[in-house]
C-alpha positions in Angstrom: 5.5 -31.7 20.1 4.7 -28.7 17.7 5.9 -25.2 18.1 4.1 -22.6 20.0 2.4 -20.2 17.6 3.2 -16.5 18.1 0.5 -13.9 18.6 0.6 -10.8 16.5 -0.7 -7.2 16.7 -3.8 -5.7 15.0 -4.0 -3.0 12.4 -5.2 -0.7 15.3 -2.2 -1.2 17.4 0.0 -0.8 14.7 -1.9 2.5 13.6 -1.6 3.8 17.4 2.3 3.1 17.5 2.9 5.0 14.3 0.9 7.9 15.1 2.5 8.1 18.4 5.9 8.0 16.9 4.9 10.6 14.7 3.6 12.9 17.2 6.7 12.5 19.3 9.0 13.6 16.6 6.5 16.6 15.5 6.3 17.7 19.3 10.2 17.2 20.1 11.6 17.8 16.8 13.9 14.7 17.3 13.9 11.4 15.6 12.3 8.4 17.4 13.4 4.7 17.0 10.6 3.0 18.7 7.5 3.8 20.8 5.7 1.7 23.6 1.7 1.6 23.4 -0.5 0.3 26.2 -3.0 -2.3 24.6 -6.5 -2.9 25.5 -5.4 -6.3 26.2 -3.8 -5.0 29.4 0.0 -4.7 28.8 2.4 -2.5 26.9 4.2 -3.4 23.7 7.4 -1.7 22.1 7.0 -1.1 18.4 9.8 -0.3 16.0 9.3 2.6 13.8 10.4 3.0 10.2 10.5 5.7 7.7 10.8 8.6 10.0 10.5 11.9 8.4 9.7 15.3 10.3 10.0 19.0 9.9 8.4 22.1 11.6 5.1 21.3 10.2 4.5 17.3 10.1 6.0 14.3 11.0 5.7 10.7 9.3 6.7 7.2 10.1 5.1 3.7 9.8 5.0 0.4 11.7 5.2 -3.1 9.7 2.3 -5.2 11.0 3.2 -8.5 12.3 0.2 -10.9 12.6 2.2 -13.7 14.3 1.2 -17.0 13.0 -2.3 -16.0 12.2 -3.1 -16.2 8.4 -4.1 -12.6 8.0 -4.3 -10.5 4.7 -2.8 -7.5 6.3 0.6 -9.4 7.5 3.5 -7.3 6.5 1.5 -4.4 5.7 3.0 -0.8 6.3 0.7 1.0 8.5 1.7 4.8 8.0 0.7 8.0 10.0 1.3 11.5 9.6 0.8 14.0 12.2 0.6 17.5 11.3 -0.3 20.9 13.2 -3.9 21.9 12.6 -4.0 25.7 12.8 -7.7 25.9 11.8 -8.9 23.4 14.5 -9.7 24.1 18.1 -6.6 24.1 20.6 -5.9 20.6 21.9 -8.1 18.8 19.3 -7.1 15.8 17.4 -8.6 14.9 13.8 -8.4 11.5 12.4 -8.5 11.2 8.5 -8.0 8.4 6.0 -5.1 8.5 3.5 -4.5 6.1 0.5 -5.4 2.3 1.3 -7.5 3.1 4.3 -11.2 2.4 3.5 -14.2 4.6 3.8 -17.6 3.6 5.0 -20.6 3.5 2.7 -23.4 1.4 4.2 -25.2 1.7 7.5 -24.8 -1.2 10.1 -21.1 -1.1 11.0 -19.7 0.3 14.1 -18.7 3.5 12.0 -21.2 5.6 10.3 -21.1 6.1 6.6 -19.0 8.7 5.1 -16.1 8.2 7.7 -12.9 6.5 7.6 -13.0 2.8 8.4 -11.4 3.2 11.8 -13.2 1.3 14.3 -13.9 2.7 17.7 -11.4 0.9 19.9 -8.5 1.6 17.4 -9.7 5.1 17.2 -9.5 5.6 20.9 -6.4 4.0 20.9 -4.9 6.4 18.2 -6.4 9.5 20.0 -5.1 8.3 23.4 -1.3 7.5 22.0 -1.0 10.8 20.1 -2.4 12.8 23.0 -0.1 11.3 25.6 2.9 12.1 23.4 1.8 16.0 23.2 0.8 16.1 26.9 4.8 14.9 27.6 6.0 18.3 26.2 3.0 20.3 27.4 1.9 21.0 23.6 -1.8 22.3 23.2 -1.7 22.9 19.6 -4.3 21.0 17.4 -3.2 18.2 15.2 -4.6 16.2 12.4 -3.5 12.5 12.2 -3.7 11.0 8.5 -3.4 7.0 8.3 -2.5 5.2 5.2 -1.6 1.8 3.9 0.2 2.1 0.4 -0.9 -1.2 -0.8 -4.3 -1.3 1.1 -6.4 -1.2 -1.9 -4.9 -4.3 -3.4 -4.9 -6.1 -0.1 -8.6 -5.0 0.2 -9.5 -7.0 -2.9 -8.8 -10.4 -0.8 -11.2 -9.2 1.7 -15.1 -9.2 1.9 -14.7 -5.2 2.7 -16.6 -4.1 -0.6 -19.6 -6.4 0.4 -19.9 -4.7 3.7 -19.7 -1.2 2.1 -16.0 -0.5 3.0 -14.4 0.9 -0.3 -10.9 1.9 -1.4 -9.0 0.2 1.2 -8.6 -1.9 4.3 -10.1 -1.2 7.8 -8.1 -0.2 10.9 -9.4 -2.9 13.3 -8.9 -4.6 16.7 -10.5 -4.8 20.0 -7.6 -5.9 22.1 -4.5 -4.9 20.0 -3.5 -8.6 20.0 -4.0 -11.2 17.1 -4.4 -14.6 18.4 -2.8 -17.0 16.0 -5.5 -19.4 14.1 -8.0 -17.9 16.0 -10.4 -17.4 13.0 -11.7 -14.3 14.9 -11.4 -12.2 11.5 -13.8 -14.8 9.8 -16.3 -14.3 12.6 -16.0 -10.6 12.9 -16.9 -10.3 9.2 -19.8 -12.6 9.7 -20.9 -10.4 12.6 -20.3 -7.2 10.4 -22.2 -8.8 7.4 -25.4 -9.5 9.5 -25.3 -6.0 10.9 -25.2 -4.6 7.6 -28.0 -6.9 6.4 -30.2 -5.6 9.2 -29.5 -2.1 8.4 -30.5 -2.6 4.8 -33.9 -3.8 6.1 -33.1 -7.7 5.4 -35.6 -10.0 7.1 -34.0 -13.3 5.6 -30.2 -13.9 5.4 -28.5 -16.7 3.4 -25.6 -18.2 5.0 -23.4 -20.0 2.4 -20.7 -22.5 3.0 -18.6 -21.0 0.2 -18.6 -18.9 -3.0 -19.9 -21.5 -5.3 -22.8 -22.1 -2.9 -23.5 -18.4 -2.6 -23.6 -17.9 -6.3 -26.0 -20.8 -6.6 -28.3 -19.2 -4.0 -27.9 -15.7 -5.5 -29.2 -17.3 -8.9 -32.2 -18.8 -7.1 -33.5 -16.3 -4.5 -34.4 -12.6 -5.4 -32.8 -11.1 -2.3 -30.8 -8.0 -1.7 -27.2 -8.4 -2.0 -26.6 -7.6 1.6 -28.6 -10.6 2.4 -25.8 -13.0 1.3 -23.2 -13.8 4.1 -20.3 -16.1 3.7 -20.3 -18.2 6.8 -17.6 -20.6 5.6 -17.2 -23.5 8.0 -18.5 -21.6 11.1 -22.1 -22.8 10.6 -23.0 -22.8 14.5 -21.4 -19.5 15.2 -23.3 -18.0 12.2 -26.8 -19.3 12.9 -26.4 -18.2 16.6 -25.4 -14.8 15.5 -28.7 -14.6 13.7 -30.5 -15.8 16.5 -28.9 -13.1 18.7 -30.1 -10.5 16.0 -33.7 -11.8 16.0 -33.5 -12.4 12.4 -36.8 -14.2 11.5 -35.5 -16.4 8.5 -32.3 -17.9 7.6 -31.4 -20.1 4.7 -28.2 -22.2 4.7 -26.8 -22.8 1.2 -24.2 -25.6 1.3 -23.2 -28.6 -0.9 -23.6 -32.1 0.2 -20.6 -32.9 2.2 -20.9 -29.8 4.4 -24.7 -30.7 4.7 -23.8 -34.1 6.1 -21.2 -32.5 8.7 -24.2 -30.3 9.7 -26.5 -33.3 10.0 -24.0 -35.0 12.1 -24.0 -32.3 14.5 -20.7 -30.5 13.9 -20.6 -26.8 14.8 -17.7 -26.1 12.5 -17.4 -28.0 9.4 -13.8 -27.9 8.3 -12.2 -31.2 7.5 -9.7 -30.9 10.0 -12.2 -30.2 12.8 -14.8 -32.7 11.9 -13.7 -35.6 9.9 -16.7 -36.9 8.1 -18.0 -40.2 9.4 -19.3 -42.2 6.4 -20.7 -44.7 8.5 -23.1 -42.4 9.7 -24.4 -42.1 6.3 -25.0 -45.8 6.3 -26.6 -45.9 9.6 -29.2 -43.3 8.7 -29.8 -45.0 5.3 -30.7 -48.1 7.2 -32.8 -46.3 9.9 -34.7 -44.7 7.2 -35.1 -48.1 5.2 -33.6 -46.8 2.0 -33.4 -49.6 -0.5 -30.4 -51.9 -0.3 -28.7 -51.0 -3.6 -28.3 -47.5 -2.1 -27.0 -48.7 1.3 -24.3 -50.9 -0.6 -23.5 -47.8 -2.7 -23.0 -45.9 0.5 -20.8 -48.7 2.1 -18.5 -48.6 -0.8 -18.1 -44.8 -1.0 -14.8 -42.7 0.0 -16.4 -39.5 0.6 -19.8 -38.0 0.8 -19.3 -36.2 -2.6 -18.7 -39.6 -4.2 -21.8 -40.8 -2.5 -23.9 -38.0 -3.8 -22.3 -38.1 -7.3 -22.7 -41.7 -8.0 -26.2 -42.1 -6.1 -28.8 -43.4 -8.6 -31.4 -41.7 -6.5 -29.9 -38.5 -4.8 -33.1 -37.0 -3.8 -33.8 -39.6 -1.2 -30.2 -39.6 -0.1 -30.6 -35.6 0.3 -33.8 -35.7 2.0 -32.5 -38.1 4.5 -29.5 -35.8 5.3 -31.4 -32.5 5.1 -33.9 -33.5 7.6 -31.4 -34.3 10.4 -29.4 -31.1 9.5 -32.6 -28.9 9.9 -33.2 -30.6 13.4 -29.7 -29.4 14.5 -30.1 -26.0 13.0 -33.5 -25.3 14.5 -31.9 -25.6 18.0 -29.6 -23.0 17.1 -32.4 -20.6 15.9 -35.3 -21.1 18.4 -38.6 -19.4 16.9 -37.0 -18.6 13.5 -37.8 -20.0 10.1 -35.0 -22.2 8.6 -34.5 -23.4 5.0 -31.8 -25.1 3.2 -30.7 -25.0 -0.5 -28.6 -27.9 -1.4 -25.9 -26.8 -4.2 -24.7 -29.3 -6.6 -20.9 -29.5 -7.6 -21.7 -27.5 -10.8 -22.9 -24.6 -8.4 -26.7 -25.1 -9.2 -29.4 -25.5 -6.6 -30.5 -29.1 -6.8 -32.9 -29.4 -3.7 -34.8 -27.1 -1.5 -35.7 -28.0 2.3 -37.5 -26.2 5.0 -38.8 -22.8 4.9 -37.6 -20.6 1.9 -38.5 -17.1 0.8 -41.1 -16.9 -2.0 
């Protein structure tokens, strides 16, 4: 039996904890070793504070993010907070600011307006509540400014899709529950949702959902669309198309290579190899049903992978048409009333076939 996977905590939860610790030290003039933060998930969590510094004007500390067993680009990041008295603001007010490594929003369509620090609404509320709680404990009514920073946030952000979403100069402070569930794929789904919102805000009426960067580059060379129209769905096919349907997007293009197209045609909502093991016998059955010629059927029977079947086919076009037709049938159920197209990308990254309805 495998071990139980550990859950972790979001950047928003860590930012709230660091801010609570800094506020406590500033208000009390004493060192704090840990703080307890109430998470939106419905339970309190104690966070260890590091790097504590304080004087009469400001206090600083940080929390090391533990993402549990979830693969997360922010795992191990130091989430810093400085809380300082703000004599120029109204008494009792709390101002949030982004320091180094915390991104800023530059495109419309996200949960935060352009020009603002990339601190999402739920984490923002958590941080404000945590700081206010610490100040109220000692009856403090002076205004404070909270500055969040992630020293290596710019470097970590290079391994995310932040720049495409219009989040520049660092990471986002995220999280709706405060908890990171292990291997949940939620971060990828959240990025798909945010990418679609940015596309809509940019006026896109057609989006391209790509299975990977190679497929996306092929689609970019083929279609004259705005950069916001290209969304990396990865293996989350059904989720991504349904997210388009929820937004009433009128036209969706799916850009994938042959192996992923076969999985879509077989009805797999999630196309990772571990979740949807390819059944090559389905290809053979389809070929027989469509009365493809005997040499092609024999070749499919001998293939070990879908990629091999495609690359070694003497007549790849009928094979691709057979699979694309079935894939469109499944995808159309996920986008009722919308127009769907497929760009088949070869293994050199070029568009080798077009199916369904595609933009001019």
